[in-house]
Phi, psi and omega in degrees: 000136176246129180290137179245159175300139183282148172218157180301318182292316182291327182272347186308322179295342184251338182165204182232158174272144178257100182200169178293117184281141181291332186256016181246126179283140180276155173245131178292136183219173175052053178059032177085005182264001182214158172243130180251132177250115185271151172052054180283348177203148175287140172246132182230135172221099182271017183243055182301135179080345182259333182210147177246155179303144182233112174267117184223172178239133174257131169254114189249138173263151178300140178264342183257120179300149179306133179084349181287147179246001181225152176223130175272120178286130184247346187204135167235131180231168176208160177239096190297337187244006182208156172285163172220123188244135177233131176231124180294141178261300182208161180062020182250101177274324172192161177210166180253141174238127178241127185225163176204158172271172176144158179263264181288337179221152177292142175272101186302330180293343182258005182300134176227143175243137181233137173266121184256127184278171176310134173086006181241130173257175179223155174226120178281139173291156174304137177085359180283124174288136181208151174275151171306151181308141181245105175272152190249302192275314188205167176304145182210172182234145177229143167273138180232138174234000000 
């Protein structure tokens, strides 16, 4: 698998991109000094009473050694009943997202890798198989919901 640049259309079967949407009208906020874009991604929690939303921060170390051109995937996980959203905070020039379809097990034939640029977050749909975030250049931080 070769990672490709991410786009909203290519990632749509797995989730949504977290960025200012072209088709969403802004609402003026903060005394006119800001524009707010509402509902940029669906949030799902199909586990009422069993789990509450968790806003957390991940501090990630690079998974790819300097100069390496290959990465062996070691884990695919999924959250069958909820979305999982990641937004880069700092030190994130780009990162890799690896996803796959599948029910009880990931369908290896459907694995896709995406290179996500600076300033773009992602939200996995419920049930999307995914590898832990792959940072490339240096340690970085992500907000996760």
